[in-house]
N, C-alpha and C positions, 0 to 999 in steps of 0.2 A: 273328044268326046267327055263330056263332064261326068265324074263319078260321085256327084254332090248327092247327099243324103237327105231327103226331105221328111221331117218327122211331123206327125200331128201335134197340134198346140191346143192345149187348153187355157183359153183365155182366165185370167184370174178374176176372182169375183170384184166388182166394182168397190165393195167395201173395204177391199184389202189396205189400200193406202189409209184410209180413215182410222182403220185400225192401229195401223203402225205410227200414225202421225204424233202422239204424245211420246213414244219411245225414240222416234228417230230426233225429235226436237232436242232431246237431251244427249243422245249419243253421236249425232253428226258434228257438232261444232266441237266435240271433243278429239276428232280424228286430224291427224296431223296434215292430211291432205285436204282438208276442209279451207276454202278460201276465204269464207266471208267471216271469219273471226272477230270478235269485236262488236257485233251487230246482232240483235236478236233475231231469231227465226219466227216469222209471221204465219207460215203455212209452206204447204206443198201443192204442187199439181203433178199429176202423173202423166208423163210423156210417151212412156211405152211399159208394158209389162209383158214378160214370157214366162210361163212356167216349164222349167226345165227338167224338174222331177216332181211328180205328182204330190200334191199336198196330203192325199189320203194315205200315202205310205209312211215308212218308218222315218223317212227323212224326205222333207218337201225343199224345192229350190227354186227361187225366183230371180229372175233378171229384171231389175227396175232401172228405167231412166226416170229421174225424178228432179224437177224443177224446184228451186228453193226461193221462197219469198221473203225477202228482208227489207226493212226500210231503207231507204235511199240517204237519209241521214239519222243522226241519233236524237233529234229534236222530238219532242213528245207529239204524238199525232200525225208524224209522217206517214205517208201511204206506203203500205208493203209494195214492193216493184218486182216483177218477173226477175229472178236472177239467174244465177249459174245453174247448169244441169249436171247432175252427177250420176256416174254409173254406180249402182250397188248390186251385189249379190247376197241375197239373204236366205239364209237356211232356217228351216223350221223343225223341231223336235219335240217330242213329248217332255223329254228331260235332258239337259245338257251334260255330258261326260265331264268329268274335271278337267280332262286335258283341253276342252275347248273353253274353259272358263274365261280365258282372256279376251275370247270373241263375243262375250255375251251383249245383246242389245236390250234385251228385256222378254219380259212375259206379257202374251197378248190376252187382253180381257174380253175382248167381244170381235165381231166379224168372222171371217172364214177360218181365221187361225187362232180362234179362242181357246184357252187353256194351253196352248203350246209355246215354246220358248223360241225366239228368234235369235239369230246371231250373225256375225259377219262369217260368210261361208268360205272366204279363202282360207280360213285356219284349218279347215277339214278336208283331208285327203280326198273324200269321196266326190265332192262338188268340184275340186280341182280337176280330177280324172274326168269329169264330165266335159268340161272346157276343152281338154287335150283330144278327147275322142272326137267332139264335134269338130276340131280342126283337122284331125286325121282324116276324116271322113268327108269334109267340105259339106258340112250339114247346112241345112236351111230349118230353121225354128222359128216359125212366125216372121217377124221382121228382121231376124238375126242371121246373118251371113257369115260363114267360115269359109275362108279360102287359103289356099298354100301354094306354094311353088312346087311344082312336080319333081325338082330335082333332089330333094333329100326327104329320105324316108322318115315318118313320125312312127316310131316304134311303141308298142302297147307295153304295160307293166312298168313304166317309169314312175318312180316314187315322188310325188310332190311335196313340196315343203314351201311354206310362205317367206319370202324375201323380208329382209330386214333394213336395207339400205336407202330406200326411196322415200322422198319427201313428199313430192306432189302427186304421185301416182303409187301403184302397189304393184308387186312382182311375185310369181310363184316359179320356182325352179324345179324343172323335173329332172329326178336323177341328177347326173352330171352331164345332161345333154342338151337341154333346151331352158330358155327363161322366156316366162311370158309376162310382158309389162301390160297391166291394165290401165288403161288412161282413167282418171277420176272425174275430171272435169271436161264434160264433153261439149264440142262445138260443131256444127255443120261444116262440111267441106273437106278437103283435102288435107289430111293432117302431115306436115312436113317429117314427123317421127316414122312415117311409112313411106312417104314419097321419095324422100332423099337417099335412105338406105338402099331402096329398090333402084333407083337411078344410078348408085354407086355400085350395086351388084352388077348392073348391066355392063358398067364400065371395066369390071372386073378389079375395082379398087379392093386390095386387100385389108385396109386399115378401119374397115366397118364391118361389124358382122352383118351379113345378108339376111334378110327377112326369110324365115321358114315357112309362116302363115301368118294370117291376120285375121282380125274379128271386126265386123262392122255392121251398122244397122241402116236399114233402108225405111225411112220414115217421111211421109208426106212429100215425096219427092225429091228429098234430100239424103246424103250419105253422110253417117257419122263413123268415123274410125273409133273402135272401142280398145282395140288391143293389139300388140305385134309379138308374135313368137319368134326368137332368135335363137342362135347356137349358143350355149353356156360357155363361157370362157373359163374353163376349169384351172384353179390356181393363179388366176389374174389379180393383181393388186390393184387397188383403187390409186391413181396417181396422186391424190391429196394425201391419203394416208402413207403412201410411200414416201412422199416429200417430207413428211412430219417426222418420220421414222429416221430419214438419213440426216435432217436437221438435229435431231434429238443425239444422234451420235456423232455430231460435229462433222459429217461426211460431205464431201462435195457432190452436187446434184447436176454439174454441168454437162457431163456426158448424157444423162438422160434428158436434160431439157433440149439438147441439140437433136438427140433422136425424136423427140416429141415435136420440135420444130419440123423436122423432116416429114412426119407422119401427116401433121396439119398441112403442109404444103402438097404432099400427095391427095388429100381429100380435096382441097380446093382446086387443085388442077383438074381431077376426075369430075367434079361437079361443073367446072366451066366447060369441059368438053360435053357432058350429058345434058345441060340445061341451057337455056337462053342466057346470054349476057347483055348488058345495057351499058350506054356510055353517060356518065354524069358531067354536064356542062354547069354553065352559071345558074340557068333556071332551077335545076335539079337539086343543086348545092344550096340555093337561097332557100329551099324548102326544108332540107336537112340542117342547115346551121340555124335556121328559124327554131326548129325543134329543139336543138341544144341550149340556144339562148332562152327559151321559155323554161326548159327544166331547170335551167341555172337559177332563174329568178324565183320560180317556185321553191327551190330548195333553200334559197338564202332567205326567203320569208319564212319558211318552217324551220330552219335550223340557224339560230342567231352565231353559232361558232364558224359558220361558213361565211359569213357576210364581209370580214375584213378581206376575204381572198378573192370575192367576186369581181371587182374589175380585173385585176390579173388574170382570172380564168377565162374572162371574157375576150381576152386578147388571142386567145387561141383560136377562137372561132372568127374573129375579125380577120385574123391572118389567113385563115382558110378562105374566107370571103374574098380577099383580096387576090388570091391565086386564081380563084376561079374567075373573077372579074377581068384579069389578064389574059384569060383563054385557056389556062390550064384545064384538063379534063382526066377523068378517072373511070376505070372500069368497076362497074357492079356486077355481081354474080350471085347465084344462091351460095349460102354460108351455113355454118353450123347454128350461129345466132345466140349462143349461151354458152361459149367456150370458158372452161376453167379446169383446173386439175381435177376436181371431182368428176368430170365429163371422160375421163380417159382412164384406161385400163392398160396395164403392162403384163405381158406374159412372162412365165419363168424364163423364156428364153431371151427375152429382152424386147420383143415386138409390142409395139404401141398400136392401140385401138382408140377411136373417137366413138362415144355412143351419146344416146339421148338427144336426137335432134328436133325434139320438139319446140326448141326455142323458148323464150320467156313465157310461161303460161298465163302470164297476166296480160300480155299484148294481144290484140285482134289478130286472128288468124291470117287475115289479108296482110298484116304489117309484118308479120313473122315469114311470109312467103315470099316478100319483096327482094328483088337482087339487091345488094349492098355490097360495098368495098371489103375486102378480105381483110382490111385492117381492123375492122370492128372485132373479129374474131381473134386478130392478134392481139389487140389492147386487152380484151378479157382475160387471154392467159398471162400476159405481163402483169396485170394487176393480182392475179392469181399467185404468181409467185412472191409478190410483195406480201399479201395475206399470210402465206406459208412462214415466211421470214420473221413475221411478228407473232406467230403463234406458239413460239417454243421459247422458254426462258432458261439460261441465257441465250441471247440470238447469235447467230455467227455472222461476223462482219463482212460485208460485201456479198453474202450469199444470193440475195436477190438480184443483185447488180450481175454476177456472174451468170446465174440462170437466164435471165432476160438477154444477154448477149450472147449466149450460146444457143437460145431458142430461137433468135433471128437468124443467127448465123446458119444453123441447121435447116431454116425455111429457104434461105438464100440458095443452099446448095441444091434444092429440087427447082426450084423457080427462075434461078439467076437473078433473083432481085431481092436484097436486103429490105426488110421495112423501115430500117432506120434511114434508108436513102430518101424516105418522104416524111421527113419529121414533123412537117406541119399538118398533115392529114393525122399521123399517128399520135401527134400531141393533143388534136381535137378531138380524137376518140378515146382517148385515156382519160381526159378530163371529162368527158361526158359520163364515162363509166365511174370515175371517182364520185362525181357528184351525186349520182345513183346511189353509190355505196354510202355517202354521208347520210342521206336522208334515211336509206335502210337501218343502218345501224343506230341513229339517233332515235328511231321509232321502236326497234326490236331488241338491239344488243348495245345498250349506251357505253359497256365496257369496252367495246370494240371500236368506237368512233374516232380515237387516237389514229387507227390504221390508216383509214382514208384520209383523214386531216393532214397527216404527213405526206401523203400524195399530193393532196392539194396545195401544199406550201411549196412543194417543188414545182408543180405545175403552173403555179402562178407567178412564180420567179420571172424576172424580165430574162427574156431568151436571147442567147448570143445569136448573133450573125456572123 
């Protein structure tokens, strides 16, 4: 029997978004999770609005799903196109207390909130408490649905605080018990950040925190995952920060890399049991390799420094195509999809967890949910070791190579198969990842461009047979 609590909903005034429009145009592009930076905001469309706390009270709280319209090209006169949909939690007060000054969006001059100050509500404990209570009671509020796994109790009275680590989403920590990850850019469909941890929990995999509760919206016959509540891993260290600390001290990270390889293999093994797998033969590989080659061509066009290495890099893809043409096949399965040191946490006792199964947010959801060779995750982690090694000066000679070898050895301890025994496939995926990194760094962090270019030089070199 369901214990969901259905609450009456007051539909916000149609003038709400219009009154917020000028404030959001200034505020939204400055948020680190806003994906449309560099293009002007031409307007907004309201996808859904739910009043969580009445506007007439001391504190009003609105849940908004807003589609942002931005020009497709920077050319003057380009028509604004329906763009990304974002999840916003907007608080409204008569005056903002000093502690909430960093959350300020602006002062509303017209519409239903005229004379009030609106702000990013996640900075405020009371709105964060409203979300946790809705999850605890399995509430139904308008089109919003709050569901949870009955296996873990959600206590009341947990003090919330806004997390600071996420880039493309936002998180709220409740006491030292739970963390709520709120997705910012919303797309319809089954989100792997909920789908995969639920599947892993059913398999009893201890390497991924199981979802305790989740938040979704039902709109126009489609479902949107909005957030996931999971246990908070108190005292856990971020893998990237941990690696940098050890590097700065000149310490070996091989034992940690080996343990992380084992954890990755446990997750891959559990996903292969929980969800369907597929066999990739020549037809499927042709499509996969074609995509890699197209990305290389586009990258060489965009980044001149890559062009001298493009012919050598292309051999990584042709070698894989040759194997497929000879009849070699590979297994594809659900994977993490965006694995690197920053997506891993280590407990004080030394246990590793993998987190953030959303995949690369810029890619279509259907693509993120496709079965893929596990080596894609492995290549991402190997590249992450390389990035860490170049992040501290002076560097530690051989650090990345030691970590890469230890990680692959740890992976083999669980699966019985070392990723290095399939060097052609591994090289192709490492090459594809390094090409992506070259473009990213050239656009966003030019000072970091030498890091992927060093990998490009290695990957483009003639391969010994």
